C-alpha positions as CSV (number, residue, x, y, z in Angstrom):
1,M,-19.6,-31.8,-39.8
2,T,-20.8,-28.6,-38.2
3,D,-18.5,-25.6,-37.3
4,S,-19.1,-26.4,-33.7
5,S,-18.1,-30.1,-33.9
6,T,-15.1,-29.1,-36.0
7,A,-14.0,-26.6,-33.3
8,L,-14.5,-29.2,-30.6
9,G,-12.4,-31.7,-32.6
10,R,-9.6,-29.2,-32.8
11,E,-9.8,-28.6,-29.1
12,R,-9.6,-32.3,-28.2
13,A,-6.5,-32.5,-30.3
14,A,-5.1,-29.3,-28.7
15,V,-5.7,-30.8,-25.2
16,A,-3.8,-34.0,-26.2
17,D,-0.9,-31.8,-27.7
18,A,-0.8,-29.8,-24.4
19,C,-0.5,-33.0,-22.3
20,R,2.3,-34.4,-24.5
21,R,4.2,-31.1,-24.2
22,L,3.8,-31.0,-20.4
23,G,4.9,-34.6,-20.2
24,A,8.0,-33.8,-22.3
25,E,8.8,-30.9,-20.0
26,G,8.6,-33.2,-17.0
27,L,5.5,-31.7,-15.4
28,L,3.3,-34.8,-15.9
29,I,4.0,-38.4,-14.9
30,G,1.8,-41.4,-15.7
31,T,-1.9,-40.7,-15.2
32,A,-1.4,-37.9,-12.6
33,G,-2.8,-34.6,-13.6
34,N,-5.5,-33.3,-16.0
35,V,-6.0,-30.6,-18.6
36,S,-9.1,-29.0,-20.1
37,V,-10.2,-26.2,-22.5
38,R,-13.6,-24.5,-22.8
39,V,-15.3,-24.0,-26.1
40,G,-18.6,-22.1,-25.5
41,E,-20.8,-24.2,-23.3
42,R,-18.6,-27.3,-23.8
43,V,-15.4,-28.4,-22.1
44,A,-12.8,-30.8,-23.6
45,I,-11.1,-32.6,-20.7
46,T,-8.7,-35.5,-20.2
47,A,-10.1,-38.9,-19.5
48,T,-9.4,-40.6,-16.2
49,G,-6.7,-43.2,-16.2
50,A,-5.1,-42.0,-19.5
51,V,-1.3,-41.7,-19.7
52,L,-1.0,-38.0,-20.3
53,A,2.4,-37.8,-21.9
54,E,1.1,-40.2,-24.6
55,L,-2.4,-38.8,-24.8
56,T,-4.4,-38.9,-28.1
57,A,-7.4,-36.9,-29.0
58,D,-9.8,-39.8,-28.6
59,Q,-8.7,-39.9,-24.9
60,V,-10.2,-36.4,-24.4
61,T,-13.9,-36.3,-23.3
62,L,-16.4,-33.6,-24.0
63,V,-18.7,-32.4,-21.2
64,D,-21.2,-29.6,-20.7
65,L,-20.8,-27.1,-17.9
66,D,-23.0,-29.3,-15.7
67,G,-20.6,-32.2,-16.1
68,R,-22.7,-34.3,-18.5
69,I,-20.8,-36.2,-21.1
70,V,-21.6,-35.1,-24.6
71,G,-18.8,-36.6,-26.5
72,G,-16.1,-39.3,-26.3
73,T,-16.2,-42.8,-25.0
74,L,-14.2,-42.4,-21.8
75,E,-15.1,-41.2,-18.3
76,P,-13.6,-37.7,-17.6
77,T,-11.0,-37.1,-14.9
78,S,-12.0,-37.3,-11.3
79,E,-11.1,-33.6,-10.9
80,L,-13.9,-32.6,-13.3
81,D,-15.7,-30.6,-10.6
82,L,-12.6,-28.7,-9.9
83,H,-12.1,-27.7,-13.6
84,L,-15.8,-26.8,-14.0
85,G,-15.6,-24.7,-10.8
86,V,-12.8,-22.7,-12.2
87,Y,-14.7,-22.0,-15.4
88,R,-17.9,-21.0,-13.5
89,R,-16.2,-18.7,-11.0
90,Y,-13.4,-17.1,-13.1
91,G,-14.8,-17.3,-16.6
92,T,-11.4,-18.6,-17.9
93,G,-10.6,-20.5,-21.1
94,A,-8.4,-23.4,-20.0
95,V,-7.2,-25.2,-16.9
96,V,-4.0,-27.2,-16.3
97,H,-3.4,-29.4,-13.2
98,T,-0.1,-31.1,-12.7
99,H,1.9,-33.0,-10.1
100,A,5.0,-31.2,-11.2
101,P,7.9,-32.1,-8.9
102,M,9.1,-28.7,-7.8
103,A,5.6,-27.3,-7.3
104,T,4.6,-30.4,-5.4
105,A,7.7,-30.3,-3.2
106,L,7.0,-26.7,-2.2
107,S,3.3,-27.6,-1.5
108,L,4.6,-29.9,1.2
109,V,6.3,-27.1,3.2
110,L,4.9,-23.7,2.3
111,D,1.7,-21.8,3.0
112,E,2.4,-19.6,0.0
113,L,5.1,-19.1,-2.6
114,P,6.4,-15.5,-2.2
115,C,6.8,-13.2,-5.2
116,V,10.6,-13.8,-5.4
117,H,10.8,-12.9,-9.1
118,Y,9.0,-10.3,-11.1
119,Q,7.8,-12.9,-13.6
120,L,5.5,-14.3,-10.9
121,L,3.4,-11.2,-11.4
122,A,2.1,-12.8,-14.6
123,L,0.4,-15.3,-12.2
124,G,-0.8,-12.5,-9.9
125,G,2.2,-12.4,-7.6
126,T,2.4,-14.5,-4.5
127,V,1.0,-18.0,-5.1
128,R,-1.2,-19.4,-2.4
129,V,-1.2,-23.0,-1.2
130,A,-4.7,-24.4,-1.0
131,P,-5.2,-26.5,2.2
132,Y,-5.1,-30.2,1.7
133,A,-8.3,-32.2,0.8
134,T,-8.8,-35.6,-0.8
135,F,-8.6,-35.5,-4.6
136,G,-11.8,-35.4,-6.6
137,T,-13.8,-34.0,-3.6
138,P,-15.9,-30.8,-3.4
139,E,-13.7,-29.8,-0.5
140,L,-10.6,-29.8,-2.7
141,A,-12.4,-27.9,-5.4
142,E,-13.6,-25.2,-3.0
143,S,-10.1,-25.0,-1.4
144,V,-8.4,-24.4,-4.7
145,L,-11.0,-22.0,-6.0
146,A,-10.5,-19.8,-2.9
147,A,-6.7,-19.9,-3.4
148,L,-7.1,-18.7,-7.0
149,E,-8.9,-15.5,-6.1
150,G,-7.1,-12.8,-8.0
151,R,-4.5,-15.3,-9.2
152,S,-3.9,-17.5,-12.3
153,A,-2.1,-20.2,-10.3
154,A,-2.3,-22.0,-7.0
155,L,-0.4,-24.8,-5.3
156,M,-2.3,-27.6,-3.7
157,A,-1.0,-28.8,-0.4
158,N,0.6,-32.3,-0.6
159,H,-0.8,-32.6,-4.1
160,G,0.4,-30.4,-7.0
161,A,-0.4,-27.2,-8.8
162,L,-3.1,-25.7,-11.0
163,T,-3.0,-22.8,-13.5
164,H,-5.7,-21.2,-15.7
165,A,-5.7,-18.7,-18.5
166,P,-7.9,-17.4,-21.4
167,T,-6.2,-19.9,-23.8
168,L,-4.8,-23.3,-23.5
169,D,-1.3,-22.2,-24.7
170,K,-1.2,-19.6,-22.0
171,A,-2.4,-22.0,-19.3
172,V,0.4,-24.3,-20.3
173,E,2.9,-21.4,-20.2
174,H,1.6,-20.5,-16.7
175,A,2.3,-24.1,-15.6
176,L,5.8,-24.0,-16.9
177,L,6.4,-20.6,-15.3
178,L,5.1,-21.7,-12.0
179,E,7.4,-24.8,-12.0
180,W,10.4,-22.6,-13.0
181,A,9.6,-20.2,-10.1
182,C,9.2,-23.1,-7.6
183,G,12.6,-24.4,-8.7
184,V,14.3,-21.0,-8.3
185,Y,12.8,-20.7,-4.8
186,Q,13.8,-24.2,-3.8
187,H,17.4,-23.6,-5.0
188,A,17.6,-20.2,-3.2
189,A,16.1,-21.6,0.0
190,A,18.9,-24.2,0.2
191,L,21.3,-21.2,0.6
192,R,19.3,-18.9,2.8
193,A,15.8,-17.4,3.2
194,P,14.9,-16.0,-0.2
195,R,14.1,-12.3,-0.5
196,A,10.6,-11.4,-1.8
197,L,9.7,-8.3,-3.8
198,D,7.7,-5.9,-1.7
199,E,4.6,-4.1,-2.9
200,Q,6.4,-1.0,-4.2
201,Q,8.9,-3.1,-6.2
202,Q,6.0,-5.1,-7.7
203,L,4.2,-2.0,-8.7
204,A,7.3,-0.6,-10.3
205,V,7.7,-3.7,-12.4
206,I,4.0,-3.5,-13.5
207,E,4.5,0.2,-14.5
208,A,7.7,-0.6,-16.4
209,A,6.1,-3.5,-18.2
210,I,3.2,-1.4,-19.3
211,A,5.5,1.5,-20.4
212,R,7.7,-0.8,-22.4
213,N,5.1,-3.2,-23.7
214,Y,7.1,-6.0,-22.1
215,G,6.8,-9.4,-23.5
216,T,6.3,-8.4,-27.2
217,T,8.8,-8.0,-30.0
218,H,9.6,-4.5,-31.3
219,P,10.9,-3.8,-34.8
220,V,13.9,-1.6,-35.2
221,P,12.7,1.8,-36.4
222,S,13.6,2.7,-40.0
223,A,16.1,5.6,-40.7
224,Q,13.2,7.8,-41.7
225,E,11.4,7.2,-38.5
226,E,14.5,7.9,-36.5
227,E,14.9,11.3,-38.3
228,R,11.4,12.4,-37.3
């Protein structure tokens, strides 16, 4: 087995693992949704009709960047063109599309999810809602690609959500973060119109995160270092 085929085998297993995790977190139901990861000029992507929360590696299909099947025995998801479009336009490493309940609910009523919590800055801030189009169509792909400009996430009107990232783990984390933020917004909106962070507040968060290396662990300095 070549290094390339070994890597692709690992990525097929990783896609299956990611789907099972998303299913366990309640973001996937039945066959609705799709996940992919890019390895060089190949993409490992979920097969159409597969139950994602129970996905196995042999239910992940390999395609090239033109959509031709190069590995596996099952047809890829009907949203293949959407995934490939994200890879071509944004040079990302992985794509997660879910019909997560909170995200889907907000996609029914909002034109955008405001930046109501600073953690949404990890997705680029305000999350746009791509106009509705039938699943699996070029119109849907173009609508979502436009909504992703400068963002790592988009909601899809009356449909669901999509996130992307350099790695599959990070794309999954983005999907979980988006669903959490949608839930926070939904709960707040039941009380009154939620406040959004303005541009100055968002910039202050970014500056603080950079200064403090936010999101990473920091060892306690030793006594000698404290004395210096």
